[in-house]
C-alpha positions in Angstrom: -67.3 -127.6 204.7 -65.1 -130.6 205.3 -63.2 -130.1 202.0 -62.4 -126.5 202.7 -61.1 -127.3 206.1 -58.9 -130.0 204.7 -57.6 -127.5 202.1 -56.9 -125.1 204.9 -54.7 -127.7 206.5 -56.9 -128.1 209.6 -56.7 -131.3 211.7 -60.0 -133.0 211.8 -61.3 -135.6 214.3 -64.4 -137.7 214.2 -65.9 -141.2 215.0 -67.4 -143.9 212.9 -71.1 -144.3 213.5 -72.8 -147.7 213.3 -75.8 -147.1 215.4 -78.8 -146.4 213.1 -80.1 -143.3 214.8 -79.8 -139.5 214.0 -79.4 -138.7 217.6 -75.9 -140.2 217.5 -74.9 -137.6 214.9 -76.4 -134.8 217.0 -74.5 -135.9 220.1 -71.2 -136.2 218.1 -71.8 -132.6 216.9 -72.7 -131.2 220.2 -69.6 -132.9 221.7 -67.4 -131.0 219.3 -66.3 -133.6 216.7 -65.5 -132.2 213.3 -67.1 -135.0 211.2 -68.7 -138.4 211.7 -68.5 -141.3 209.3 -71.9 -142.9 208.6 -70.8 -146.4 208.1 -72.9 -148.2 205.5 -70.2 -150.7 204.8 -70.5 -152.4 208.2 -73.6 -152.5 210.3 -77.3 -151.9 209.5 -77.6 -148.4 208.2 -79.7 -148.1 205.0 -80.1 -145.2 202.7 -83.4 -144.0 204.2 -81.8 -143.9 207.6 -78.6 -142.4 206.3 -80.4 -139.4 205.0 -81.9 -138.7 208.4 -78.5 -139.0 209.9 -77.0 -136.5 207.3 -79.8 -134.0 208.3 -79.0 -134.4 211.9 -75.4 -133.9 211.4 -75.9 -130.7 209.4 -78.2 -129.3 212.1 -75.6 -130.1 214.8 -72.8 -128.5 212.9 -70.8 -131.6 212.1 -69.7 -132.8 208.6 -71.4 -136.0 207.6 -69.2 -138.5 205.7 -70.8 -141.6 204.2 -68.7 -144.7 203.9 -70.2 -146.8 201.1 -69.8 -150.6 201.0 -68.0 -150.7 197.6 -66.5 -148.8 194.8 -69.7 -148.7 192.8 -70.9 -145.5 191.0 -74.5 -145.9 192.2 -73.4 -146.1 195.8 -71.1 -143.2 195.6 -73.7 -141.0 193.8 -76.4 -141.9 196.3 -74.2 -140.9 199.2 -73.6 -137.5 197.7 -77.2 -137.1 196.5 -78.5 -137.3 200.1 -76.2 -134.5 201.1 -73.0 -136.0 202.5 -70.0 -133.6 202.6 -67.8 -136.5 201.6 -67.9 -140.0 200.4 -65.4 -142.6 201.7 -64.7 -145.6 199.5 -63.2 -148.8 200.9 -60.7 -151.3 199.5 -59.0 -149.2 196.8 -56.0 -151.1 195.5 -54.9 -149.5 192.3 -54.7 -146.2 190.4 -57.5 -147.4 188.1 -59.8 -148.1 191.1 -59.0 -144.6 192.6 -59.7 -143.0 189.2 -63.0 -144.9 189.1 -64.0 -143.6 192.5 -63.3 -140.0 191.6 -65.1 -140.3 188.2 -68.2 -141.6 190.0 -68.1 -138.7 192.5 -67.7 -135.9 190.1 -70.1 -134.4 187.6 -69.0 -133.7 184.0 -66.5 -132.5 182.9 -64.5 -133.9 185.8 -66.4 -137.2 186.0 -69.4 -139.2 185.1 -71.7 -138.8 188.1 -75.4 -139.1 187.2 -76.8 -135.6 186.8 -80.0 -135.2 188.8 -80.9 -132.0 190.6 -84.1 -133.3 192.2 -82.1 -134.6 195.2 -81.5 -133.4 198.8 -78.0 -132.1 197.9 -79.5 -129.7 195.4 -82.2 -128.7 197.9 -84.7 -130.7 195.9 -84.2 -128.5 192.8 -84.3 -125.2 194.8 -80.7 -124.6 193.8 -79.9 -123.2 190.3 -78.9 -126.3 188.4 -75.6 -124.9 187.0 -74.6 -123.7 190.4 -75.4 -127.1 192.0 -73.3 -129.1 189.6 -70.4 -126.7 189.9 -70.6 -126.4 193.7 -70.9 -130.2 194.1 -67.6 -130.7 192.2 -65.9 -128.0 194.2 -67.2 -128.7 197.7 -67.7 -132.5 198.2 -64.7 -134.5 199.2 -63.5 -137.9 198.0 -61.8 -140.2 200.5 -60.2 -143.4 199.3 -59.2 -146.2 201.6 -56.1 -148.2 201.1 -56.5 -151.3 203.2 -54.4 -154.1 201.6 -50.8 -154.9 200.6 -51.7 -154.5 196.9 -52.8 -150.9 197.5 -49.8 -150.3 199.8 -47.5 -151.3 197.0 -49.1 -148.9 194.6 -49.4 -145.9 196.9 -47.2 -143.7 194.8 -49.6 -144.1 191.9 -52.9 -143.9 193.8 -52.0 -140.8 195.7 -51.4 -138.7 192.5 -54.8 -139.3 191.1 -56.5 -135.9 190.6 -59.6 -135.4 192.7 -58.6 -137.4 195.8 -58.9 -135.2 198.9 -57.9 -137.8 201.5 -56.0 -141.0 201.2 -57.1 -143.0 204.2 -55.1 -146.0 205.6 -57.3 -148.7 207.2 -55.0 -150.2 209.8 -56.9 -153.3 210.7 -57.5 -154.6 207.2 -54.0 -153.6 206.3 -52.6 -155.6 209.3 -54.6 -158.7 208.2 -53.3 -158.3 204.6 -49.7 -158.2 206.0 -50.2 -161.3 208.0 -50.3 -159.5 211.4 -54.0 -159.2 212.0 -55.0 -156.7 214.7 -51.5 -155.6 215.3 -52.0 -152.0 214.3 -49.0 -150.7 216.2 -46.7 -153.2 214.5 -43.6 -151.7 212.8 -44.8 -152.7 209.4 -47.9 -150.6 209.9 -45.9 -147.7 211.3 -43.5 -147.8 208.4 -46.4 -147.8 206.0 -48.0 -144.8 207.6 -44.8 -142.7 207.7 -44.1 -143.5 204.1 -47.7 -142.5 203.2 -47.4 -139.2 205.1 -44.2 -138.4 203.1 -45.9 -139.2 199.8 -48.9 -137.2 200.7 -46.9 -134.1 201.4 -45.3 -134.4 198.0 -48.7 -134.8 196.3 -50.6 -132.2 198.4 -53.1 -134.8 199.5 -54.4 -135.1 203.1 -53.9 -138.4 205.0 -56.4 -140.2 207.1 -56.0 -142.9 209.7 -58.1 -144.8 212.2 -57.3 -144.8 215.9 -58.8 -146.6 218.8 -58.1 -143.9 221.4 -57.5 -140.2 221.8 -53.9 -140.6 222.8 -53.1 -142.2 219.5 -55.1 -139.5 217.8 -52.8 -136.8 219.3 -49.7 -138.8 218.2 -50.8 -139.0 214.6 -51.9 -135.4 214.6 -48.4 -134.4 215.5 -47.1 -136.6 212.7 -49.2 -134.7 210.2 -52.3 -136.8 209.8 -55.2 -134.4 209.1 -58.2 -136.7 209.0 -58.3 -138.9 212.1 -61.2 -141.3 212.6 -61.8 -142.3 216.2 -63.2 -145.6 217.2 -66.9 -146.1 216.7 -70.0 -145.0 218.6 -70.8 -148.6 219.8 -67.4 -149.1 221.2 -67.3 -145.7 222.9 -70.7 -146.4 224.4 -69.7 -149.9 225.6 -66.6 -148.6 227.2 -68.4 -145.9 229.0 -71.0 -148.4 230.3 -68.3 -150.9 231.3 -66.3 -148.3 233.2 -69.4 -147.2 235.1 -70.3 -150.8 236.0 -66.8 -151.6 237.1 -66.8 -148.6 239.5 -70.2 -149.7 240.9 -69.0 -153.3 241.3 -65.9 -152.3 243.2 -67.9 -150.5 245.9 
């Protein structure tokens, strides 16, 4: 499980997935990625497609993460009900918002997630109900994204919220918030990341970061970033196609 691997201090690597097809998750798993982020915030992936993608991920041995499109209890609960190993919540800017995300992702007594065992995550009621609610709280991960200056200024408060497994820095939105859109290697972004890594070590929370290429992934791994998201399926496919066409045209 993703959460267990994070607790074991493993370094995990996986792409965002925007293409609405289960085969993409299978291919990512067969390629050796640790997780894939099913991105319902951007793109066209609906819940009925996301559940098929979660199934495919499990069969291919890769952890499915669902990024919801808002910090809303019904979206967070739905992502976990369909069997995601983790839910990733965008645009968290305060301690209160982080607490709300954790509350929505946890069953009582740790939170207020709606209790329904007739869902895929509980094997459609095949699991013992008490065991399901307990295991869900223990095994599913909560990933909160800090993507703006307001969240950056409140990192010390956000990162100490109980129940957060990964604090994820979104570099592109953060660069826009800081007035340097797209400059994800800018010193301001680098400073923010290194400060976040130090705070995370003190709080015992894993840090996540997005990278565009594998070389950057290695750099951040060496810096202590455990959860590294890598580009997106559409960009990786486009680049592979473009490189092949370029080779053909040069001949």
